[in-house]
N, C-alpha and C positions, 0 to 999 in steps of 0.2 A: 765680642766688641764692646767695650765701654762706649756707650753712647746715648743721648737726650735727645729726645721727641724736636723736631721741629714744624715750623708751619701750623699748621691748622689742627694736627693730632695735640692729645694731654693724655699725659697717664693720669690714670687714676688719683685722685688729690690727697696727700698725706690725713690719716685719718687726727680729724679735728680733737681739740679738748673735750668738748661736749659730746663726742661719740666715742671715744675711746674707752675700752672698757674696766669695770673696776679690780684690778688685778691683787686688792690689799689681802684677799684670801680666796682661796678656792669655791667658798659658800657666798660669798659677796659677788663674785664673778656668777655664779650660776643665780643669785637674784638679780643681778644687771642683767643678764641674758633673759632672764623673764620679764624684765620690765621692758624691753628691747622690741618686744613683740606685740605693742600695744595691747588692743583688745582683744585680741586674737586667744591668749592665755584665760583671761575673767570669761570670755565666752564661752570657752571651753570648760572651765569648771563650772558654770552655771548650767549649760546642759548636762554635766556629768552628774549634778546635783538634781535635775529634772528627771533624770535618768531613776537615780538612785533613791529617792526620795520616796516616788509612787510605791517602790519594792518595800518601804520602813512600813507603809500605810497599808499595806495589801494585809498581813495578819489581821491587824487591830480590825479591818473591813471583814475579815472572810470570819475571825470569832464574832462578831455581831449579827452577822447573816447567820450563821450557825443557830446561835441562841434564839434571833428572833422567829427563825422557821420552824423552833421548835414550841415558841410560845404561842406565834401566831399565825401560823403556815405558811406556805409560799408566798401568798398575797403581801404579808408582813416584812416578808425577808426581800420584797422584791425592790427596794430602796436602795437598799447596803450593796444588794448583787450589782445594780447598775452603778451605784459610786464604784464598786469594786472593776468594772469594766473598763469607767473612764479613767481611773487611775492607770490601768494597763496601758490603755492607749497613749496617756501622757508618757508614760516613763519609755514607749516603742519611739514615741516620738522625739523623747531627749536623748535616749540611745543613739538615734538618727545623729542628730545634730551634735552630740559628743564627738561621733567618731568621725562627720564631716571637718571640724574643729581640729581635731588630734591630727589630721592626715593634714590642714592648712599648717600648723603649727609645725608639726615634722617637716614639712617641705620647707618651710622658712627658716626652719634650724639647720637642715643642712645645707642649704644654698647660700642661706646668711652669714655662716661661718665659713665654706669655700672662697664665699665672695671679699670676705673681711682677711682672711688668710691670702689670698691672692693680691688684693691691697698692700697689706701689709709686706708680701715680700716682695714687690713691686718697690716698695715706699724702704725698705732696708736695702737692697740692692745689693753690693758686693759685701755689703758688713753681715746678710742675711745666715751664712754657712759658718759665721764667728759665734752668732747665738744659738743655734738650732742646727740640731744636723738635719739631715736632707729627710731621714726616715723618720723623723718626729714631725715635719712639715707635713709628710703625707700622710701619717697615721694621724693627723690632728684635722687635716682636710677631708680625709676619710671615713674613719670608723669613730672618731670624738665628735665628729659633726653630727652623725647617725645616733650617738651616745646620748648627746642633748635630749633629742627630741624624744627617746625613751623615758628621759628621766623627767622631763617637764611636762611630758603626758603623765606618769605617777604622780608628779606634784599636783595636779590637777585634779587626779582621781581622788588623791591623799584627803584633799580639803573636801571634795564630794563625799566621800566616805566618810570623814568626821563628823560633817551634818546629819546624814541618813543616819550613823549611829548614835548622835544625841538624841534624834528625833525618837527613835527606837524606845531609847533608854528612858524616853519621857511617856510614851505612851504604856510602856512596861510599869512604870512607876504607877501609873494614875488604877492601872490595875491590881500588880500587887506591888507593893511599896518593898518589900524584903527582897523578890528576885531583882528588880529595878536596880536596889544598891549592890546585889551580887554582879550583877552585870557592869555598872560603871565602876566597881573595885577591881573586877578581875580581867575585864579586857586591859587597861593600863598595864597592871603587873603582870600579863601573859605578854604582852607585846615589849615590856621592860626584860621579860626574860631570854629574850634575844639578844639584848644589846651584848653579851660576852663574846659573842661569833662573831660581830662586826668587825672589829679589829682585826684578828688575823684574814676576815674575809679583803679587809683592805689593802693590807700587806699583801697579799695574793695578787687583787686584782693590779695594786700598781707595780708589782714586779712581772707579770707577765704583759702590761702593757709597756714598759721600758724594754723588755726584752721582743717585743713583737716591732715595736719601732726600728730597734736594732736588725732586726733580721730584715726588715726593708729596705733599710741604709745597705746591706751587703746586696742584697736584688738588684740595687738601683746600682751600684757599683759594680758589679757581675755583667750585668747588661752592658753596662757601659761601655766596659773595658773587652769584652767579649771576642772583638776581634785581636787586641794587641792579645790576650790570653791563648788564643789557638795559636798565635804567632811564635809566643815563646814556650810554647807547652805548659801551660799553668793553671789549664782547666780542671785539674784533679786535685789540686792544692784550694783551688777555691770553690770546688764543690764540697770537697770534705769542711772546710770551715762553714759550708752552707747548711749542710748535715747535721755536723754539730750543733749549729745555733737552730735551725729548726726544729731539734730535737729537745734542744734546751726549752724552746717555746711550747714543744707539746708536753713535756713536763709540768711547766707552770700553768698550761690549760689545766690541766687534769688534775693539777692542784685547787686550782680555781674553782671550778667544776665542783671538786670535792664539797668546797667551803657552800659553794651556790646551795647545794643538794641538802646540805644541813639546815640551813636557813628555811628552804621548802620544806624539810620534814620536820622542822620545829612549828614552822605556822599551820601544819598540816594537824600536828599531833595536839598541838593546844587549842585548835578550833573543835577537833573532835571532842576534846575533854571537856571544853566548854557548851556545846550541843548535848553532852550527855548529862552534865551538871544539872542544865535547864530541865530537860526533859526528866530528871529526877524528882528536882524539887517541884516543879510542875504537878507531878502524877501525886506529890505528897498533898500539895496543896487542893487537890482534887478528892483526894480521900478524906481529908478535912472538912469537905464542905465549904470553902474557902476560896475555891475558883468553880466557875461553871465549866461545861462541856467545852463551849466556846470559847470561854479565855485562856482552856488549857489546849485547843489548837492552835488559840493567835500566839501562846508559848512558845510552843514548836514550832511554829512559822518563824517568830522573833530568833530562836536557837540557829534554825537555818540557815536565815538571813545574816547574822552577826559574822557566820562564816566568810562570809565576803569582806565585809568591811575589814577585820581582821588578816585574813590575805592580804587585801588592799595594803593594809600599813606593813606589813612584813614585806612587801615587792616595793612598796617605798621606798624602803629602808635600805635594801641593796640596791633599788635604784639609783639610789642617793648618792650612797659610797661609790658604783661608777661614775657615776657625775662628777663626784669630787677629784675622783682621780684624773678623768679627763680635762678637769677645770685645770688641774694642775699645770699639767701637759700646756694645755691653750694658752695658758696663762702667759708662759715662757716664749712664744711666739709673739700674742698681742699685744703683749706690756714692753717686748722690747723696742727701743728707739736708736736711730742714727747718734752717732757719738758727738758730732758737729750740731751746734746751734745755729738757727737761722741768721742769713746775715744780708744787709741791704746794698752794700758796694759791689760794684759788679765788674767784669773784667773789661780793660780801656780796649781800642781800637790798636791792632796791630803791637800787643805790648812784645817786652822783652823778658824772656823768661828765664833765669837765673835759679840753678841748684844749690844752695851753698854744701850739701854732702859731699856732690862728685866735681862743685865749680865748673860745671858744664853751663856756659849761657847759649839761650834760644835768641837768634835775631829774626824779627822779622820778614817775612818774605822771601827766605830762603830755604835751601832744602839742607839739613844737618844730617851726616852720618855720625853713628855711634857705635864704634867700636872698643868689645873689652875682651879680654880672655877669659875672664868669667862670665856667663852669661847670665847668672843671678844677679851681678852688679846693674848690668846695663837692665834687666827686666826691672828690680826694684828702680831704677834712675826711669823709666816709664811711668811705673806706679806713681811715683811722685808726682811728677807731672802733673798726670789727671788726679792727682790727689785720691788715692785707693790707698787704703789698709794692705799688708801684707797680709797675704795667704794664711789660713788658719790652720795649722796642726793639728787635728783632730786626731789624739791618738786612744783607741778603744778599747779599756783592758778587759783581759779574756777570764773572768772571775769564774770560770767552771768547775773549779776545785776548791772554790772557797766557801766558807759555810755561809748562813744565813746573815747573821752577825755583820761578817765580813764583807758579804756583798752589798749590804745596807750602806757601810761607810765606803766603799769603793762607788757606788752611787753620788753619796753625798760629794765625795772627792770631787767626783767629776761635774757635779753641777757647781761646786764651788770656784772648780777651773773656769767654768765658762764667765760664773758672775766675776772674777777677779780679771779676765782678761776684758769683758764691758768697760771695767771700770777703769782698766789701763787705757783701752779703746780711747774712752771718753776724758781721760787724761793728756794723752797725745793730742787727740783736737783741739784742746783748749790750749796748748801751747801753740806758739809758731811753727808752722807746717815745714818751714826750711827752706821753700820756692816761693819765689816773688814774680810778681808780675809789675813791672815798670816801677819796680822797689816796694811795692805794698804784698805784703805777705798774703797766702793763700786763705790761712786762717782768718782772714775779714771778710773775705769773698764770698758772694752767696754761692752755697754747690751747685742749684739747679741751673744758674747762670754757665758758671764752671764746666758742669757737665755738657751743656750744649755748645759752649764755644770750643772746649777741648775734647777730643775724641782720643782713645787708646785702642788700639785693634793689635790685637794679638791671635796666634793660631789655635789659643781654647777656647775663641769667642765662641757662644752656641747658635744652631741652628735650629728651628723649631721647622714643624710638620706643617706643610701647606703648599699654596703655589709659587712658581719661579717666580710670580713677581711681589710677592708676601715676603720673600727670602729677602728679595734685594732692596723693596722699598718696603719695610712694614706697616710705615703709617701713610704710605698710599699718598705721599705730599709733593711728590715729583711726576713729571711727564715721560712718557713714554722717550722719548729722544734721549732726555736726561738718563734715563735708566740704561739704555741699550748705550748710551756712552759710555757710563760706568762699564759696562759688561765690557766693551771693547779694550779700555785701559787698561782693565783687569786679565785681559787676553782670555775672556771665560766665554767667548760665542759660542765655542763647541759645546758647551752646557744647555744653552736654547737651541740648538741647533737638534741635540742628541733628545731631546723628550717633547715627542710627536703634537703635544697641544700647546706648544711654545711658551709661553707667558702664565699661560695658567697649567700648564704641565705640572705634577704633584714631585713634592719635594721631601722625602721621608725624612721622620725626627732623627735629630743630630746628623743629617746630611750622609744618612748609611747607604743611600743607593749610587752615590756619588765617589770618586777615588779620593784620595788625599789631598791630591793637588788642584782638582775641583772642588771641593769642599774651603782652600785656601781660597782660590782665586776669588768665590763666590762671597767669601766673606769681604774681601779686600775692595771688590765691587761694592758691597752694603757702604763700608765707608768712606769710599770716594764719593757714593751719589748722597752722602751727608752734606759734602761740600764745608767741615768747619773750619774755623779761622784757625784752628791749630791742630794738626792731625799726627800723630804721633802710632806709628807702624812697628810692630816688633816681627822679626823676621816673618814678612808678608810673602816670600818666596821660597822659602827654606823646602818645601815639598816640589816643586815642579823642577823639570827639565833646562838644560841651557839656554835652548832655543827659545824656550817659554818666556824664561827669566830675562833674557835679552830684550824681549818683545817691550814686557811689562817694565823693564827699567827705563826704557826710551819714554814709550808713554805716558809712564805717570810723572815724569820729571817735566812733561812738557804739558800736561794736564794741569799739576801743581804748581806752574812757573809763577813767581810773585806773591803763594802763598807759604804760611810756616808749618812746614814738613818736618817729622825728625823719623829718621829710619835708623832702628836697632837692626843691625844686619853683619857679619861677615861675608857678605858675598862682593866681589870684586866687581860684577858687571851692576851692581845696583849705587855701590860706591863711586863709581866713575861718575855715575850722575849727578852725586850731591854738590852744591854750592860748597862745602866744607864737611872735614870730618874731624871728631872728636874723640882722641884714645884714649881709653880709660885704664887704669892700673891697679890693683886693690882699689878701685871705684873711686877714683880722682882722674881728673883729666891731667894727661902728663903732655900732652903734644896736639897739635892744630895744625889742620890746612887741606890741600885737596890732594888728592887720590896720588897725584901725578910728583907734590911735593914730598908728600909720605912717603914713599917709595922706599928710601934708605932707611927708614926710622925703623929698629929692630921688632918694637912689641908691634909696631903695625904688621910689619910685613911675617910675624911669627902669628898672626890672627889670622890674616888674609890666605896665607898658605895653608893655616888648616881648613879653612875655608873653602880653598878650592879642591881638596883633597875628599872632603866630607860632601862636595857639592854632588848631587844625581847625575 
């Protein structure tokens, strides 16, 4: 059901210009995300520095303590030992603070992204699946939100590691300028040596992430249509498709893991080489007499310490690549926008609606039946009356047999197709919509006001998991008397009676515990409870038996008397209750009248006869 909230309930507000993410590039998006956390990331970075800087001081203090102890005994070295103990305590406290702020930042990242995804999904509404595939939305909300936490944690850790590295280098320069210069030159070169593997790592990460979201979409489709699949015997086909896609994701995961292992191996190898080189050079300086025993131990400590910053740099490079891939996917969702611009003009009271494409006029205060031999034409009319874009057909190409370059080209083509569709939607929304209210085109009307005043309810409307009360009155703005009356009109009292806890009885997601007729009647009750100025019902009784349909027809006509109602149906029981009926042929109105007046119309009789044959 396409509906807008009423009364005291408000949808989450659309993302304002000030809070919109920077979608210029993935790196800009990540920096915007870092800024959005406020003081948490600087506090985390400062805590990490407080944790790592004492570790850089430790070798220097240890060397001083040893040299002083050799010259002056234990009493002379006591001050250095106490200083060493002090920096260890500071480091421990800094480590605790770092992990505390990191967890806080991680949770802010996860729930902050999930909140923005939920807000953006509500903001986009029915346009969402035209912008981003379902699996992509789920992946952004789950795996990508977690990845941002890992990326930003490594960002703060890398800054602190860089500070501690510079401090250790300065301490080494004061002791041995030659060895200090070796470290300052060697470490950047060693880190740069890993950059050639970052490009294939990025490609592997992007491919695995894309196919994983496709797998999620496939799983969602299977779970949604499992009952239908069992009815038509299609489980094996979809199971084979899922198996093939999951094996593709597995192979890409192994490939991604291989490149990640290469980066890890390079970091360990280069860190080890630096450690060996520093110990070797320090030993030579000791033999030459330019270094004392304590200074040699200090240099060995520096060499061991520098392994940690180097591995932190390598880990940051890997996490940043993963964050860029996640950001590029998240940008496509959070950067999307509805195609229509805000408008200030609102729908008038009891408007006359006219659809130019079909020639159908909807008069206020009357119940209009719409009959068409082509169900798609009548469904399109309902979408136009509610100002909804047609459903997007997203073809997912099977690139299992394509080469790597062809796969990348296919992915680029799919992205280009989504961008083209978004541009077409924006152009279509900017043009006159083709439906007028008292002569005013929909394109100049405020979309939120229109959603509240004109409600389109169809059989594909969503039921969420929750209580019966939340299913009928999602916003909690109506009294129990009104809700009971909506159930009665929809002939859905049996649903209430079948639940042991009544209004607090649980309804499964998508109404899985209900029959098709119960689910349809519950959706009808929900739309009736909204009591909009204009209610458009698309096949509201297609899944119920004739006796129930007769009751609904009688009650619906009485309940909506004096209010504008459009019923798209082929049911003669419903059409008998309509004040007038519009007959469509090839999407255009060719006849209008009551059920009795149209009895001899061949186009009308052909559709009604078929409806009677298809009736349960």
